[in-house]
matplotlib code that plots the C-alpha trace (Angstrom):
import matplotlib.pyplot as plt

x = [0.1, 2.6, 4.5, 1.2, 1.0, 4.7, 4.1, 1.0, 3.2, 5.9, 3.6, 1.7, 5.0, 6.4, 2.9, 3.4, 7.0, 5.8, 2.9, 5.9, 7.9, 5.1, 4.3, 7.8, 7.1, 3.9, 4.2, 3.6, 5.9, 9.0, 8.4, 8.6, 11.9, 13.1, 12.5, 14.4, 17.4, 17.6, 17.5, 20.3, 22.5, 22.4, 22.3, 25.7, 27.9, 26.2, 27.2, 31.0, 31.1, 29.9, 32.5, 35.2, 33.5, 30.5, 30.8, 34.7, 35.5, 33.3, 35.5, 38.7, 37.7, 37.0, 40.3, 42.4, 44.9, 44.2, 46.0, 44.3, 41.1, 42.5, 43.5, 47.3, 48.8, 51.3, 54.7, 56.4, 58.6, 56.3, 54.4, 57.6, 57.7, 54.6, 55.3, 58.5, 56.6, 54.0, 56.9, 59.1, 55.7, 55.0, 51.4, 49.5, 48.7, 45.2, 46.3, 48.7, 45.9, 43.6, 46.5, 46.8, 47.9, 46.8, 47.9, 46.5, 46.7, 48.5, 51.8, 50.3, 50.3, 47.1, 44.9, 41.4, 39.9, 41.3, 43.5, 41.2, 38.0, 37.4, 36.7, 40.6, 43.3, 44.1, 47.6, 47.0, 50.5, 51.2, 52.4, 55.8, 56.6, 56.8, 59.8, 63.5, 65.1, 64.4, 63.8, 60.8, 58.9, 56.5, 57.0, 54.6, 51.4, 52.1, 50.2, 49.1, 45.3, 45.2, 48.4, 51.8, 54.6, 57.7, 60.2, 63.2, 62.2, 63.8, 61.1, 60.4, 63.7, 63.0, 59.6, 61.4, 64.2, 61.1, 59.5, 62.1, 62.2, 64.9, 63.9, 64.1, 62.2, 59.6, 59.9, 59.1, 56.4, 54.3, 55.6, 53.9, 50.7, 50.6, 50.5, 47.7, 45.7, 46.3, 44.6, 40.9, 40.5, 37.9, 35.4, 36.2, 35.5, 32.4, 31.0, 32.0, 30.0, 26.7, 27.3, 27.8, 24.7, 22.3, 23.8, 23.3, 19.7, 19.1, 20.8, 18.6, 15.3, 16.5, 17.1, 13.7, 12.0, 13.8, 13.2, 10.1, 11.8, 8.5, 7.1, 9.7, 10.1, 11.6, 14.7, 15.7, 15.4, 17.9, 20.5, 20.1, 20.5, 23.2, 25.6, 24.8, 25.9, 28.9, 29.4, 29.1, 31.2, 34.2, 33.5, 33.7, 36.6, 38.4, 37.5, 38.5, 41.8, 42.7, 42.7, 44.0, 47.2, 47.3, 47.6, 50.2, 52.2, 51.9, 52.8, 55.8, 57.0, 56.6, 58.7, 61.4, 61.2, 61.9, 65.6, 68.0, 67.6, 64.1, 64.5, 67.3, 64.9, 61.8, 64.2, 64.6, 61.0, 59.6, 62.5, 61.3, 57.8, 58.2, 60.1, 57.4, 54.6, 56.9, 57.1, 53.6, 52.7, 55.0, 54.2, 50.6, 50.7, 48.0, 48.2, 47.6, 50.8, 52.3, 55.7, 57.4, 55.2, 53.0, 49.4, 46.6, 44.1, 40.7, 38.5, 39.5, 41.0, 44.1, 43.6, 47.4, 50.5, 53.1, 55.3, 58.3, 57.2, 57.3, 60.7, 61.9, 60.9, 62.9, 66.0, 65.9, 65.2, 68.2, 70.6, 69.2, 69.4, 73.3, 74.0, 72.9, 74.8, 77.8, 77.7, 77.0, 79.7, 81.9, 80.7, 81.3, 84.7, 85.4, 84.0, 86.4, 89.3, 88.5, 87.8]
y = [-0.1, 2.4, 1.8, 2.7, 6.2, 6.4, 6.2, 8.6, 11.0, 10.9, 10.8, 14.2, 16.0, 15.0, 16.4, 19.7, 20.2, 19.5, 22.2, 24.5, 23.9, 24.4, 27.6, 28.8, 28.3, 30.6, 34.7, 35.3, 32.4, 34.0, 37.1, 36.0, 34.2, 37.3, 39.1, 36.5, 36.6, 39.9, 40.1, 37.1, 39.2, 42.2, 40.1, 38.3, 41.6, 43.0, 40.1, 40.1, 43.8, 43.6, 41.7, 43.8, 47.4, 47.4, 44.4, 44.2, 44.4, 41.4, 39.7, 40.8, 39.5, 36.3, 35.9, 37.7, 36.1, 36.2, 35.6, 35.0, 36.4, 39.6, 40.6, 40.4, 43.5, 44.7, 45.2, 48.5, 46.8, 45.8, 49.1, 50.5, 48.3, 49.1, 52.3, 52.1, 49.8, 52.9, 55.1, 52.8, 52.4, 56.1, 55.8, 59.3, 60.5, 59.3, 55.8, 55.5, 57.0, 54.2, 51.6, 49.5, 46.1, 43.5, 39.9, 37.1, 33.1, 30.9, 31.2, 33.2, 37.0, 38.3, 41.4, 42.4, 45.8, 48.3, 51.9, 53.3, 52.6, 54.7, 51.2, 51.1, 48.7, 46.0, 43.6, 40.4, 39.8, 36.1, 35.1, 34.0, 37.8, 38.3, 35.8, 37.2, 33.6, 30.2, 30.4, 32.8, 29.8, 28.6, 24.8, 23.5, 25.0, 26.1, 22.8, 21.7, 22.0, 19.8, 17.9, 18.5, 19.1, 16.8, 19.7, 17.0, 15.5, 16.3, 18.5, 19.8, 21.5, 22.3, 24.0, 25.8, 27.4, 28.7, 30.5, 32.8, 35.7, 38.6, 42.0, 42.5, 39.3, 40.5, 44.2, 42.3, 40.6, 43.6, 45.8, 42.9, 43.1, 47.1, 47.0, 44.5, 46.5, 49.1, 47.7, 46.9, 43.6, 43.9, 45.6, 42.9, 40.1, 41.9, 42.5, 39.8, 36.9, 39.2, 40.0, 36.2, 35.1, 37.7, 37.2, 33.5, 33.7, 36.3, 34.1, 31.1, 33.4, 34.3, 31.0, 29.9, 32.9, 32.0, 28.1, 28.1, 25.4, 25.4, 23.1, 20.5, 17.7, 19.5, 16.9, 19.0, 22.4, 21.0, 20.0, 23.6, 24.9, 22.5, 23.5, 27.4, 27.0, 25.3, 28.1, 30.6, 28.9, 28.9, 32.7, 33.7, 31.7, 33.0, 36.6, 36.5, 34.6, 36.7, 39.9, 38.2, 37.1, 40.4, 41.9, 39.3, 40.3, 44.2, 43.5, 41.8, 43.9, 47.2, 45.1, 44.8, 48.6, 49.3, 48.0, 45.2, 44.9, 44.2, 41.6, 39.7, 39.7, 38.6, 35.7, 34.7, 35.2, 32.9, 30.2, 30.4, 30.6, 27.4, 25.3, 26.0, 24.5, 21.5, 21.0, 21.3, 19.2, 16.3, 16.9, 16.6, 14.2, 15.8, 17.2, 21.0, 22.0, 20.4, 18.6, 22.0, 23.8, 25.6, 26.7, 24.4, 26.5, 25.7, 23.5, 23.9, 27.4, 29.3, 32.1, 30.9, 32.0, 29.6, 30.7, 28.7, 31.3, 34.4, 33.3, 32.6, 36.1, 38.0, 35.8, 36.5, 40.3, 40.3, 38.7, 41.5, 44.3, 43.1, 42.8, 46.3, 47.7, 45.9, 47.4, 51.2, 50.9, 49.6, 52.6, 54.9, 53.8, 54.0, 57.5, 58.4, 56.9, 58.6, 62.2]
z = [0.1, 0.8, -2.5, -4.3, -2.3, -2.9, -6.8, -6.5, -4.6, -7.3, -10.2, -8.5, -8.3, -11.4, -12.9, -11.1, -12.4, -15.9, -15.4, -14.3, -17.3, -19.8, -17.8, -18.7, -22.7, -22.4, -23.1, -19.4, -18.2, -20.8, -19.5, -15.9, -16.6, -18.3, -15.3, -13.2, -15.2, -15.3, -11.7, -11.8, -14.1, -11.8, -8.7, -9.3, -10.2, -7.0, -4.7, -6.2, -6.0, -2.2, -0.6, -2.5, -1.5, 0.8, 2.8, 2.7, 6.4, 7.3, 4.5, 5.7, 9.4, 7.8, 6.3, 9.1, 11.3, 15.2, 18.1, 21.4, 20.0, 18.7, 15.0, 14.7, 14.2, 11.3, 12.8, 11.9, 9.6, 7.6, 7.5, 6.7, 3.7, 2.3, 2.4, 0.7, -2.1, -2.7, -3.0, -5.3, -7.5, -7.5, -6.2, -6.0, -2.7, -3.1, -4.1, -1.4, 1.1, 0.2, 0.3, 3.6, 5.0, 7.5, 8.5, 7.3, 7.8, 5.6, 3.4, 0.4, 0.3, -1.1, -2.3, -1.8, -2.9, -4.8, -4.4, -6.8, -4.4, -1.0, 0.6, 0.0, -1.5, 1.1, 1.1, 3.0, 4.6, 5.5, 9.1, 7.4, 6.6, 10.2, 10.6, 10.3, 10.9, 11.2, 14.9, 14.5, 12.9, 15.5, 14.5, 17.5, 16.3, 12.6, 10.7, 7.3, 7.7, 10.7, 10.2, 12.1, 10.2, 10.3, 10.6, 10.4, 7.3, 3.8, 2.9, 6.2, 6.3, 2.5, 3.7, 6.8, 4.4, 2.1, 4.3, 5.7, 3.4, 3.3, 3.4, -0.6, -0.9, 1.0, -1.0, -3.9, -2.7, -1.8, -4.9, -7.0, -4.5, -4.8, -8.7, -8.5, -6.2, -9.1, -11.7, -12.4, -12.0, -9.5, -12.1, -14.6, -12.3, -11.3, -14.8, -17.0, -15.1, -15.3, -18.7, -19.6, -18.3, -19.6, -23.2, -22.7, -21.7, -24.6, -27.1, -25.7, -26.2, -29.7, -30.8, -29.3, -31.4, -34.4, -34.8, -32.7, -30.5, -28.2, -30.9, -30.2, -27.4, -24.3, -24.3, -27.8, -25.9, -23.0, -25.7, -27.4, -23.8, -22.9, -25.7, -25.4, -21.4, -22.8, -25.3, -22.6, -20.1, -22.9, -24.0, -20.2, -19.1, -22.4, -21.5, -17.8, -18.6, -21.1, -18.8, -15.9, -17.9, -19.5, -16.2, -14.7, -17.7, -17.3, -13.6, -14.3, -17.0, -14.4, -11.6, -14.6, -15.0, -11.0, -11.7, -11.4, -7.4, -7.7, -10.6, -8.6, -5.4, -7.5, -8.9, -5.2, -4.4, -7.0, -6.0, -2.5, -3.7, -5.9, -3.0, -0.6, -2.7, -3.5, 0.2, 1.1, -1.6, -0.2, 3.0, 2.6, 0.2, -2.0, -5.4, -4.1, -6.5, -9.3, -9.4, -10.1, -7.6, -9.8, -8.9, -10.6, -12.6, -12.7, -14.9, -18.7, -17.6, -17.8, -15.5, -13.7, -14.9, -14.1, -11.5, -13.3, -16.2, -14.3, -12.8, -15.9, -17.3, -14.6, -15.3, -19.0, -18.0, -15.7, -18.2, -20.7, -18.3, -17.3, -20.9, -21.7, -19.0, -20.2, -23.4, -22.1, -19.8, -22.7, -25.1, -22.2, -22.1, -25.7, -25.6, -22.8, -24.6, -28.1, -26.1]

ax = plt.figure().add_subplot(projection="3d")
ax.plot(x, y, z, "-o")
ax.set_aspect("equal")
plt.show()
């Protein structure tokens, strides 16, 4: 008896669902779906913008590093490095005013917001930026998620060495973050998803009207919508990845223009970053990073510039810079001899 009742309930639910799908094919239903998708297209950019602007304080409190229940203060040495970095990249007075730093958990430096926003651009400095020597590492409390680290192992020693950065290496990481906060990536990440969704819905609606797809079986329409969804995801990935890679390339070029000292510290910075990723991969036993220490991109994405490529770019730039300096010195010497 229970099976009969269960079958009847499923049939009733299926009937209601079919009626709802049929309603969406009517003129009123299509107008309703148009308003819903319009709201979604506006809501998604609003969501992405909110945690980088209006609600950024709540978001920062979530990623902030705490000690004894209180936010961890930024040491004066790191504050001075942030000021030095803002002077080095020649931020305007307004941009420098909106540049702020705070301590975060983890080992990777992060950026939030933008110096072009009145809600400020924030640099999240990882805990290892507070280390001056290996003795400063809190080995007892430092864990990989919930697992203890074997500091006496091969990769434990590698992790220990990679966590301690020199002042120049810390400055390079901060310089890179300041340049990231100077671009308009927050605008792109806000507008592109909403525009893609609205374009997807508009395309599906235009195809329905042109080819009268409401007259074919529902499975046929689902196939068309699925193909359009994959196509829209590809367009979204291509646009956002192209913008991101272009921004990363421009940041690296700007760092090269800051001088030989920045290039050399950048090479050491990426070398330690790669070693840190390799150590974490081996200690955790999980493929969090590639064998060479690069980060993995998303599904069918190219939104992450390999660290090995960024390091190689700096190495090539350093060779070209030194070659140019040698040629300039040789030319000056010849001019002095001739005169």
